[in-house]
LUMDRENPA-382126 format. One record per residue (C-alpha): residue number from 1; x, y, z; residue in three letters. Coordinates in Angstrom, 2 decimals, padded with zeros to 5 digits. Example, Ala and Ser with C-alpha at 12.3 -4.5 7.8 and 13.67 -1.06 7.14 Angstrom:
> 1 / 012.30 / -004.50 / 007.80 / ALA
> 2 / 013.67 / -001.06 / 007.14 / SER
! end
This chain:
> 1 / -046.52 / -014.60 / -187.21 / UNK
> 2 / -046.46 / -018.25 / -186.61 / UNK
> 3 / -046.92 / -021.41 / -188.84 / UNK
> 4 / -046.57 / -024.51 / -186.98 / UNK
> 5 / -043.44 / -024.06 / -184.95 / UNK
> 6 / -042.15 / -021.07 / -186.98 / UNK
> 7 / -042.20 / -017.85 / -185.13 / UNK
> 8 / -041.05 / -014.58 / -186.71 / UNK
> 9 / -041.13 / -010.92 / -186.00 / UNK
> 10 / -040.50 / -007.73 / -188.06 / UNK
> 11 / -038.17 / -005.02 / -187.17 / UNK
> 12 / -038.39 / -001.62 / -188.98 / UNK
> 13 / -034.87 / -000.16 / -189.62 / UNK
> 14 / -034.56 / 003.52 / -188.80 / UNK
> 15 / -031.79 / 005.98 / -188.54 / UNK
> 16 / -031.56 / 005.23 / -184.82 / UNK
> 17 / -031.21 / 001.43 / -185.11 / UNK
> 18 / -029.64 / 001.17 / -188.37 / UNK
> 19 / -026.19 / 000.20 / -186.85 / UNK
> 20 / -027.91 / -002.84 / -185.08 / UNK
> 21 / -029.06 / -004.17 / -188.49 / UNK
> 22 / -026.14 / -004.09 / -191.00 / UNK
> 23 / -028.22 / -006.53 / -193.19 / UNK
> 24 / -030.20 / -003.46 / -194.21 / UNK
> 25 / -027.30 / -002.42 / -196.36 / UNK
> 26 / -027.58 / -005.43 / -198.78 / UNK
> 27 / -024.83 / -007.53 / -197.34 / UNK
> 28 / -022.02 / -005.01 / -197.89 / UNK
> 29 / -019.32 / -005.58 / -195.08 / UNK
> 30 / -019.85 / -002.75 / -192.45 / UNK
> 31 / -016.07 / -001.99 / -192.73 / UNK
> 32 / -016.39 / -001.31 / -196.44 / UNK
> 33 / -016.33 / 002.37 / -197.60 / UNK
> 34 / -019.46 / 001.68 / -199.67 / UNK
> 35 / -021.36 / 000.70 / -196.60 / UNK
> 36 / -020.99 / 004.20 / -195.19 / UNK
> 37 / -022.17 / 005.68 / -198.48 / UNK
> 38 / -025.28 / 003.56 / -198.47 / UNK
> 39 / -026.01 / 004.49 / -194.88 / UNK
> 40 / -025.77 / 008.16 / -195.82 / UNK
> 41 / -028.15 / 007.54 / -198.72 / UNK
> 42 / -030.66 / 005.79 / -196.40 / UNK
> 43 / -030.64 / 008.60 / -193.81 / UNK
> 44 / -031.42 / 011.00 / -196.59 / UNK
> 45 / -034.20 / 008.84 / -197.90 / UNK
> 46 / -035.67 / 008.10 / -194.44 / UNK
> 47 / -036.74 / 011.81 / -194.56 / UNK
> 48 / -038.69 / 011.06 / -197.74 / UNK
> 49 / -040.60 / 008.19 / -196.16 / UNK
> 50 / -038.45 / 005.29 / -197.14 / UNK
> 51 / -038.94 / 002.28 / -194.95 / UNK
> 52 / -036.91 / -000.97 / -194.55 / UNK
> 53 / -038.30 / -003.89 / -192.67 / UNK
> 54 / -036.49 / -007.03 / -191.81 / UNK
> 55 / -038.18 / -010.32 / -191.03 / UNK
> 56 / -036.35 / -012.32 / -188.34 / UNK
> 57 / -037.02 / -015.92 / -187.31 / UNK
> 58 / -037.06 / -016.72 / -183.62 / UNK
> 59 / -033.61 / -017.82 / -182.49 / UNK
> 60 / -031.74 / -016.55 / -185.60 / UNK
> 61 / -029.42 / -013.46 / -185.63 / UNK
> 62 / -029.67 / -012.70 / -189.41 / UNK
> 63 / -033.06 / -011.90 / -191.16 / UNK
> 64 / -034.81 / -014.27 / -193.42 / UNK
> 65 / -036.60 / -011.47 / -195.23 / UNK
> 66 / -036.17 / -007.86 / -196.25 / UNK
> 67 / -038.40 / -005.24 / -197.91 / UNK
> 68 / -037.70 / -001.60 / -198.88 / UNK
> 69 / -040.54 / 000.76 / -199.79 / UNK
> 70 / -041.09 / 004.42 / -200.39 / UNK
> 71 / -043.96 / 006.55 / -201.36 / UNK
> 72 / -044.17 / 006.44 / -205.12 / UNK
> 73 / -043.35 / 010.19 / -205.87 / UNK
> 74 / -039.90 / 009.30 / -204.23 / UNK
> 75 / -039.36 / 006.00 / -206.10 / UNK
> 76 / -035.87 / 005.21 / -207.46 / UNK
> 77 / -037.18 / 003.66 / -210.54 / UNK
> 78 / -038.21 / 005.08 / -213.97 / UNK
> 79 / -041.85 / 004.96 / -213.18 / UNK
> 80 / -044.77 / 007.16 / -212.40 / UNK
> 81 / -046.51 / 006.02 / -209.09 / UNK
> 82 / -047.68 / 008.95 / -207.17 / UNK
> 83 / -050.17 / 007.97 / -204.50 / UNK
> 84 / -048.90 / 004.41 / -204.24 / UNK
> 85 / -046.49 / 002.87 / -201.88 / UNK
> 86 / -043.67 / 001.61 / -204.06 / UNK
> 87 / -041.57 / -001.53 / -203.34 / UNK
> 88 / -037.93 / -001.19 / -204.36 / UNK
> 89 / -036.78 / -004.52 / -203.16 / UNK
> 90 / -038.09 / -007.78 / -201.71 / UNK
> 91 / -036.28 / -010.92 / -200.76 / UNK
> 92 / -036.36 / -013.95 / -198.60 / UNK
> 93 / -033.53 / -016.31 / -197.95 / UNK
> 94 / -032.85 / -019.95 / -197.08 / UNK
> 95 / -034.24 / -023.02 / -198.85 / UNK
> 96 / -035.73 / -024.36 / -195.66 / UNK
> 97 / -037.89 / -021.25 / -195.50 / UNK
> 98 / -039.27 / -021.52 / -198.96 / UNK
> 99 / -043.01 / -021.71 / -199.42 / UNK
> 100 / -043.70 / -020.70 / -195.68 / UNK
> 101 / -045.34 / -017.33 / -196.50 / UNK
> 102 / -042.42 / -015.00 / -195.57 / UNK
> 103 / -042.77 / -012.83 / -198.58 / UNK
> 104 / -046.56 / -012.73 / -198.11 / UNK
> 105 / -046.11 / -011.61 / -194.43 / UNK
> 106 / -043.70 / -008.81 / -195.66 / UNK
> 107 / -046.26 / -007.70 / -198.30 / UNK
> 108 / -049.03 / -007.55 / -195.60 / UNK
> 109 / -046.85 / -005.28 / -193.57 / UNK
> 110 / -046.40 / -002.90 / -196.50 / UNK
> 111 / -050.11 / -002.92 / -197.45 / UNK
> 112 / -050.83 / -001.89 / -193.89 / UNK
> 113 / -048.27 / 001.04 / -194.21 / UNK
> 114 / -050.12 / 002.06 / -197.43 / UNK
> 115 / -053.48 / 002.45 / -195.65 / UNK
> 116 / -054.97 / 005.59 / -197.02 / UNK
> 117 / -053.00 / 005.56 / -200.14 / UNK
> 118 / -054.09 / 004.39 / -203.62 / UNK
> 119 / -052.38 / 001.13 / -203.20 / UNK
> 120 / -049.06 / -000.65 / -203.49 / UNK
> 121 / -046.93 / -000.92 / -206.63 / UNK
> 122 / -043.77 / -002.79 / -207.70 / UNK
> 123 / -041.63 / -003.29 / -210.49 / UNK
> 124 / -040.60 / -006.92 / -211.15 / UNK
> 125 / -038.34 / -008.59 / -213.70 / UNK
> 126 / -037.66 / -011.87 / -215.52 / UNK
> 127 / -033.99 / -011.03 / -214.96 / UNK
> 128 / -031.62 / -010.76 / -212.04 / UNK
> 129 / -031.66 / -008.53 / -208.97 / UNK
> 130 / -035.37 / -008.15 / -208.82 / UNK
> 131 / -038.31 / -010.14 / -207.45 / UNK
> 132 / -040.37 / -012.01 / -210.04 / UNK
> 133 / -044.04 / -011.47 / -210.46 / UNK
> 134 / -045.26 / -014.63 / -209.10 / UNK
> 135 / -045.53 / -013.73 / -205.50 / UNK
> 136 / -047.30 / -010.56 / -206.23 / UNK
> 137 / -049.96 / -012.13 / -208.53 / UNK
> 138 / -050.61 / -014.83 / -205.85 / UNK
> 139 / -051.29 / -011.86 / -203.41 / UNK
> 140 / -053.76 / -010.08 / -205.44 / UNK
> 141 / -051.54 / -007.69 / -207.52 / UNK
> 142 / -052.35 / -007.10 / -211.31 / UNK
> 143 / -050.14 / -006.34 / -214.16 / UNK
> 144 / -050.62 / -002.68 / -215.14 / UNK
> 145 / -047.63 / -002.26 / -217.57 / UNK
> 146 / -044.95 / -004.33 / -219.25 / UNK
> 147 / -041.76 / -003.26 / -221.05 / UNK
> 148 / -039.33 / -005.96 / -222.19 / UNK
> 149 / -038.32 / -008.10 / -219.38 / UNK
> 150 / -039.76 / -005.61 / -216.84 / UNK
> 151 / -043.31 / -005.61 / -215.44 / UNK
> 152 / -045.16 / -003.04 / -213.26 / UNK
> 153 / -047.73 / -004.45 / -210.83 / UNK
> 154 / -050.13 / -002.85 / -208.44 / UNK
> 155 / -052.67 / -003.69 / -205.88 / UNK
> 156 / -055.22 / -000.97 / -205.78 / UNK
> 157 / -057.22 / 000.07 / -202.75 / UNK
> 158 / -059.24 / 002.87 / -204.35 / UNK
> 159 / -059.69 / 004.49 / -207.70 / UNK
> 160 / -056.98 / 006.68 / -209.02 / UNK
> 161 / -054.37 / 006.77 / -211.84 / UNK
> 162 / -052.56 / 003.47 / -212.27 / UNK
> 163 / -048.80 / 003.40 / -211.98 / UNK
> 164 / -046.89 / 003.48 / -215.34 / UNK
> 165 / -043.38 / 003.39 / -216.75 / UNK
> 166 / -042.04 / 006.92 / -217.19 / UNK
> 167 / -042.23 / 007.66 / -220.95 / UNK
> 168 / -040.55 / 010.99 / -220.27 / UNK
> 169 / -037.26 / 009.29 / -219.29 / UNK
> 170 / -034.04 / 010.06 / -221.18 / UNK
> 171 / -033.26 / 007.90 / -224.09 / UNK
> 172 / -029.93 / 006.19 / -224.40 / UNK
> 173 / -029.52 / 007.87 / -227.82 / UNK
> 174 / -029.06 / 011.19 / -225.94 / UNK
> 175 / -025.76 / 009.83 / -224.65 / UNK
> 176 / -023.27 / 009.71 / -227.70 / UNK
> 177 / -020.23 / 008.73 / -225.74 / UNK
> 178 / -019.33 / 006.04 / -223.11 / UNK
> 179 / -021.48 / 006.87 / -220.21 / UNK
> 180 / -022.34 / 005.38 / -216.81 / UNK
> 181 / -025.47 / 006.73 / -215.02 / UNK
> 182 / -025.92 / 005.33 / -211.55 / UNK
> 183 / -027.23 / 005.82 / -208.09 / UNK
> 184 / -026.34 / 004.82 / -204.49 / UNK
> 185 / -029.87 / 003.26 / -204.12 / UNK
> 186 / -028.06 / -000.04 / -204.81 / UNK
> 187 / -024.74 / -000.15 / -202.98 / UNK
> 188 / -023.34 / -002.83 / -205.26 / UNK
> 189 / -023.72 / -000.47 / -208.15 / UNK
> 190 / -021.77 / 002.32 / -206.15 / UNK
> 191 / -019.18 / -000.36 / -205.46 / UNK
> 192 / -018.81 / -001.07 / -209.12 / UNK
> 193 / -018.19 / 002.56 / -209.83 / UNK
> 194 / -015.12 / 002.49 / -207.49 / UNK
> 195 / -013.90 / -001.01 / -208.68 / UNK
> 196 / -013.95 / 000.04 / -212.34 / UNK
> 197 / -011.84 / 003.18 / -212.05 / UNK
> 198 / -008.57 / 001.41 / -212.20 / UNK
> 199 / -009.62 / -000.39 / -215.34 / UNK
> 200 / -010.73 / 002.96 / -216.89 / UNK
> 201 / -007.38 / 004.54 / -216.04 / UNK
> 202 / -005.29 / 001.61 / -217.30 / UNK
> 203 / -007.09 / 001.78 / -220.62 / UNK
> 204 / -007.12 / 005.52 / -220.79 / UNK
> 205 / -010.80 / 005.85 / -220.96 / UNK
> 206 / -012.65 / 008.80 / -219.50 / UNK
> 207 / -016.44 / 007.92 / -219.63 / UNK
> 208 / -018.96 / 010.44 / -218.48 / UNK
> 209 / -020.06 / 009.27 / -215.07 / UNK
> 210 / -023.25 / 010.74 / -213.75 / UNK
> 211 / -024.65 / 010.02 / -210.31 / UNK
> 212 / -028.45 / 010.19 / -209.90 / UNK
> 213 / -028.77 / 012.20 / -206.63 / UNK
> 214 / -032.61 / 012.49 / -206.45 / UNK
> 215 / -035.60 / 010.28 / -206.95 / UNK
> 216 / -036.83 / 012.73 / -209.65 / UNK
> 217 / -033.64 / 012.17 / -211.61 / UNK
> 218 / -033.80 / 008.43 / -211.19 / UNK
> 219 / -037.35 / 008.32 / -212.52 / UNK
> 220 / -036.02 / 009.86 / -215.81 / UNK
> 221 / -033.18 / 007.49 / -216.08 / UNK
> 222 / -032.41 / 005.72 / -219.49 / UNK
> 223 / -033.67 / 002.37 / -218.14 / UNK
> 224 / -036.74 / 001.33 / -216.24 / UNK
> 225 / -034.62 / -000.21 / -213.41 / UNK
> 226 / -033.04 / 003.19 / -213.28 / UNK
> 227 / -030.14 / 002.87 / -210.86 / UNK
> 228 / -027.45 / 001.46 / -213.25 / UNK
> 229 / -027.04 / 002.38 / -216.95 / UNK
> 230 / -023.96 / 001.63 / -219.05 / UNK
> 231 / -024.25 / 003.35 / -222.43 / UNK
> 232 / -022.15 / 003.51 / -225.57 / UNK
> 233 / -022.87 / 005.18 / -228.79 / UNK
> 234 / -026.47 / 005.81 / -227.79 / UNK
> 235 / -027.01 / 002.04 / -226.86 / UNK
> 236 / -027.79 / 000.71 / -223.40 / UNK
> 237 / -025.36 / -002.02 / -222.90 / UNK
> 238 / -026.24 / -003.01 / -219.38 / UNK
> 239 / -028.98 / -001.82 / -216.84 / UNK
> 240 / -028.04 / -003.99 / -213.94 / UNK
> 241 / -024.95 / -004.31 / -211.66 / UNK
> 242 / -022.24 / -006.06 / -213.58 / UNK
> 243 / -018.95 / -007.50 / -212.46 / UNK
> 244 / -015.64 / -006.12 / -213.51 / UNK
> 245 / -015.15 / -009.11 / -215.75 / UNK
> 246 / -018.32 / -008.45 / -217.53 / UNK
> 247 / -017.21 / -004.92 / -217.97 / UNK
> 248 / -014.08 / -005.89 / -219.43 / UNK
> 249 / -015.74 / -008.21 / -221.81 / UNK
> 250 / -017.96 / -005.25 / -222.94 / UNK
> 251 / -014.95 / -002.97 / -223.45 / UNK
> 252 / -013.28 / -005.57 / -225.58 / UNK
> 253 / -016.40 / -006.23 / -227.75 / UNK
> 254 / -017.58 / -002.68 / -228.07 / UNK
> 255 / -014.51 / -000.55 / -227.93 / UNK
> 256 / -011.76 / -002.93 / -228.79 / UNK
> 257 / -010.10 / -002.04 / -225.60 / UNK
! end
């Protein structure tokens, strides 16, 4: 890719070259225990068709773009997207690189990978930790479902069932106690689980902590985002990674702890 003087290239991260591209683990320090856990998760998911592609700019050591995809039947979101390539994450970095087509270039890569499939699908959000819908709408994706602040978009290549939010997922009301449901798909969520343990011990709390170990389980998670769910008395209190400070505030307001 080249626009003016900008030259970039894409590297697909695999089990063999993962150590050469630590940025594929969402900026967790490679010396941190949670880095190893994410690597283990990635090696498992590569077997299910998961792909990570990093966009590098000529002359720079760190990537300026990232995209993680997987066939829809293995998506770690509470969706039904069989037959589609599903985008877990997409980001580009650096103000100087804004509006230079980096995200579009990554989308083209995924669309090429999805040749022969029904299309490409993605969940976007108006809130943190997920790409917003704008870049996808600009590149020919259409809104196929919406739920609260979350949207499901797709670019279809041929006729077939459209992706949808999974209506069969477990409801927060089925968890009557303090519960955390999470997965290692997001290493920051896995990191939170470890960081919060001393807080729980100090306050003598024993929440039910459940790890989602398969994509099928994540697709039935209590929230659309799927990989993090903090529930108390049948109410979903958080469905994104939160800081320990935010967690302490929730304990104080909800449990008086």
